[in-house]
N, C-alpha and C positions, 0 to 999 in steps of 0.2 A: 564842661557844662555843669557838672555837679561839684559842689564844695564839700569838704569834710564836715563842716559845721552847718547848722541851719541858718540860711541867709534870707529866705523868702517867707517871712513870718506874717506879713500884712494880709489884709483882706483880699481875697482873690475874686475880682469883680466878674470874671468869666462865669463863675458858678452862681453868682447872683443873677446874671443874665440868663443862665440856663434855667434856674428856678422860676424866674419871672415869666419867661416864654412858656415853660411847662405848665404854669397855672392856666393859661388860656387853652393850651392843647388839651389839658385834662378836662376843663369845663366843656369844651366843644364835644369831646367823645362822650362825656356823661349826658349831655343834651341829646346827642344822636342815639345813644343806647336806650335812653329812658323816655324821651319826649317825641321820638320819631320812629317810624317803622323802617328799619334798615333792610334794604333788599340788594344784596351784593350782585345778584344776577341782572338787575335792571341798570345799575350804574357802577360797574365793578371797579373802575379806576378811581372814581370819586370816593367810594367807601374804603378802598385800599388806602387812599390818602388819609382819610379820617382815622382808620385803624393804626396807620403808621405814626401819625403825630400823637395820637392818643395812647399808643403802646410804647415802643422804645423811647420816644421823645418825651414821655411823661413819667410814668411810674418808675421805670428803671433809672431814668435820669435823676428823679427825686432821691432814689435810694443811693445812687452813686454820689450825689452831692451831699447826702446825709453822712456818708462815710467820710468824705472830705472834711465836713464840719466837725466830726468827732476828733479829728487830729488838730484842727485849728482853734477849737473852742478853749476858753480859759477854764471852764468847768469840766475838767477831763478826768476826775477821779472815778474809780469804780462805783463809789457811792453816789456820785452825781449822775452817772449813767443809769444806775439802777433806779433812782428816784424818777428820772425823766422817763424811763421805760414804763414804770407803773402808771405814771400820769397819762401817758399816751394811750395805754391800753384802756384805762378808765374812760378817757375822752372818746375812744373808739366805740365802746359800748354805749356811752351816753348819746353819741350821734346816732347809733343804730336805733335807740329807743325813740328819739325825737323825729328822726327822718322817716321812720316806717312804723314801728310798733305802736306809737301813740296814735297815729292816723288810722291804723287798722282797728285798734280798740274803739276809737271814736266812731268809725263807720259801723262797727258792729252794734255799739250802744244805741246809735241813732237810726239803725236799720237802713243805712244807705247802701244801695246796690252799686257795686263797681265791677269793673273787669279785672281788678287787681286780685289775683287768687293766691298770693304767696301766704304760706302758713305762718302763724304768729311766731313760732319758735325760729323759723328761718329769718324773720325780720330782726330779731334781737341777736341771733347767733352768727350772723354774717361776719366773716373775717376780711377786713379791708386793709388799706394801706396804713391807717393809724395803728391798728392792732399789730401789723407787721413791724412798723417803726418801733413800737414799744418792745416787742420781742427782740428786735435787732439790738436795741440799747441794752437789754438785759443779757443777751448772748455775749456782746462785746464786753460788758461789765464783768461777766464771769471769766472770760478769757484774759482780760487785763488783770483780774485778781489772781489768776493762776500764772501770771507773768509769761504768757505765750507770745512769742515773737510774731510780728505782723505777717511774715511770709508763711508761718505755720497757721495763722488764722485763716489765710486764703486756702491752704491745703485742707483744713478742717471744713471750711464752707463748701469746697468742691466735693469732699467725701459725703457731707450731709446731703448735698443735692442728689448724689448717687443713691444714698439710702432712701431719700424721700421719693424718688421715682419707683423704687421697689414697693413702696407702701400704697401707691395709687391703686384704688379699686378694692383694697383689702377691708375697708370699713363700710362698704355699700349696704350691708345688712345690719350694721350696728345701730342702736337707738340714736335718735337725733341728738340727744344731749351729749352722748359720747362723741358723736361726729364733730360737734362744735367745740367741745373741750380739746379734742385731739387736732381739730382744724387749725389751731394756732401753730401747730408743728407740721402737719401733713395735709395733703389734698384729700379731703374726705367726701366732699360733695360739690355741686356746681356753685354754691354760694361761698366757697372758700377761695378767695381771689389770690391771696398772697401768703401761703404757708411758709413758715420760717425756713424749713429745711430746703425748699426749692429756690428761695429768693435771697437768702443771706449772703450769697456770693457777691451781690452788687454793692451793698455798703462796705463789705470787706475789700472789694476792689478799690472803692473810693479811699479807704484807709491806706492801702498800699500806694495808690497813686499820689495821695497827699504827702505821704512820707518821703517820696522822691521829690515832689514839687517843692517842698520846703528847703531843699538843698540846691535847687536850680538857680544858676547865676545868669542864664540867658534864656528867658522864657520864650522869646520869639523862635530861637533855634530849637528849643525843646518841643514846642507845639508843632513846628514843621516836621519833626521826627515822628511825633505822635500821629499827625495827620497822614504821613506817608505809610507808616506801619499799619494803621487802622484801615486805610484805603486798600492796601494790598490784601490784608486779611479779609476784609469785606468782599472784595472781588473773588478771592480764591474760594471762600466758603459758599458764596452765591453760585458761582460756576459749578463747583463740585456738587452742590445740592441739586441744581437743575439737571446736571448730567446723569445723576442716578435716578431721575424721575420723581424727585420730591419737591413739592411746591415751597418756594421761599416764603410765600404768604403765610404758611403755617407757623412761621417764627413770630408773627405779630398780629395775626387775625384770629378769629374764632374757629378757624378750620381745625377740626380734631381736638379742640380745647388745648392745643399745645402751647399757646402763649402763657396761660396760667399754670400749665404743667411743665415748668421749665426743665430742660435737660442740657447736657453738655453742648450740643450743637446750637440750640437756640440761644444759649448764654454766650457762646463764642461770637455768634452773628450779632447779637444785640450789643455786646461789649465793643465790637468794632464800630457800630453805629454811635455809641457813646464817645469813642475816641475821636471820630470824625467831627461829631457835633461840638464837643467841648473845645476842639481846636478852632472851629469856625467861630464859636462864641468868644474865644480869646481875641480873635482878630477884629470882631465887631465891638468888643468892649472898650476899645480906645476911643472911637467917636462917642460911644455911650457915656464914657467917663466925663466928657466935656459938656454933655447936654442933659442927660437923664440919670446921672449916677444916684442921686438921692431917691428918686422914684423907684429905681431898680432895687436899691438896698431896702427900701421900705417894703416892697412886695416880698422880697426874699425873707425878711425878718418876721413877717406876719403870715407866713405860709399856712400854718395850722388854722389860724382864725379864718382866713379866706377859704380854706378847704371846707371847713364846717359850714360856713355861710352859704357857699355855692350849692352844697348838697341840700340844705334846708330850702333854699330858693327853688331848686329844681323839683323836689318832692312836693312842696306845698303848692307849686304851680300845677303839678300833675293832679293833686287832690282837687284843686279848684276846677281844673278842666274836666275831671270825672263828674263832679257835682253838676256843673252847668251843661255837660254834654258836648264839649268841643272835641274835634277830631285831633289826630296826631299832627305834629309839626311837619310841614312839607320838607322834603330832602334839601332843596336849595336854601332853606332857612336855617339849617343846622349850624353852619359856621357863623352867620350873623347873630343867631340866637345865643350861641355859646359865648361870643364876644360880649354881647349885651349883658348876659348873666354874670360874666366875669367882671365887667366894669361895675355892675351893681354890687357884687360881692366885695370888691375892693372899697367902694364908697361906704358900704355898711360897716366894713371892718374899720375904716378910718373913724367913722362916727362912734363906733363902739370903744375904740381905744381913746378917742378924745373925751368921751363921757367918763370913762374910768379915770383918766388923768385928772379931770376936773373934780370928781368926787374925792379922790385921794388928796388933792390939793386943798379942797375945802375942809376935809377932815383934819388935816394937819394944822389948819388955822384955829 
């Protein structure tokens, strides 16, 4: 199944499918968390489903696919990675400002009363997936510069996760500025979603996975094996977790904040989910290749733009709702609302890219 040389160097459509679906999963959970009042006691299975697609099927899948992209990209020098990392971090803080800080300043200046009580420093300091992506590129750039082998990168990422879990709660009394600076690395407060030490393992898993995938001569047999191993691992961890009286839901819901505070067991469980998912995506990529390949590739290639736009649509919709006094989005409308905002984000991203291309074209004339 594996060749000595790299034989599988082309674009891997299954990862484009994964990212395209994850876009909608991500938007749906963002709509549910921010535009609706989630009540897990009222409709537990519905909200577990939302947390599942918006958890393991979204952010970890993005991170895993990002690691795969680090292996397949043509711009793979340490310098390229470092530059991209810095740009992503700057983009993350820029998004923080325009999606929350700017609105908070505006409401204060205009003396508009809202139910949104987040402190100003919390709005700008939030560490989200763009910040993590930037830190991941910088981390991998450093490890590549030091000529660290890929399996050693994985060992380092696992060790960092263990170290990161030891630091949880140690910065509770630190000044907010310190919390947000250290939040790029550690979980320092509830607005730190993806600290590097706890989440770096996922893109590094993607790097290791892609390094094997590039030598695969029979992808169908390979993904059958991945599906089998991942399914067995998922079943074993789930059964073992339940047997000792620990809720599997803690691996992907807000119970005990354990989703954002990743540890070895949640990482193993989610990694099995990723293995099952990417195998399924491979099998559905064949019909997709014949009908929707260009659309899927476009969504995958414009992921960052769509991500920024969907957040701006959500937060400015919330701001409008606050001003005119509308209530929260009803629970049954979370999925349709998420799909609608996702489609609008894709449309705006297309218009944005089309406008930029026309400006560049006219400038060259």
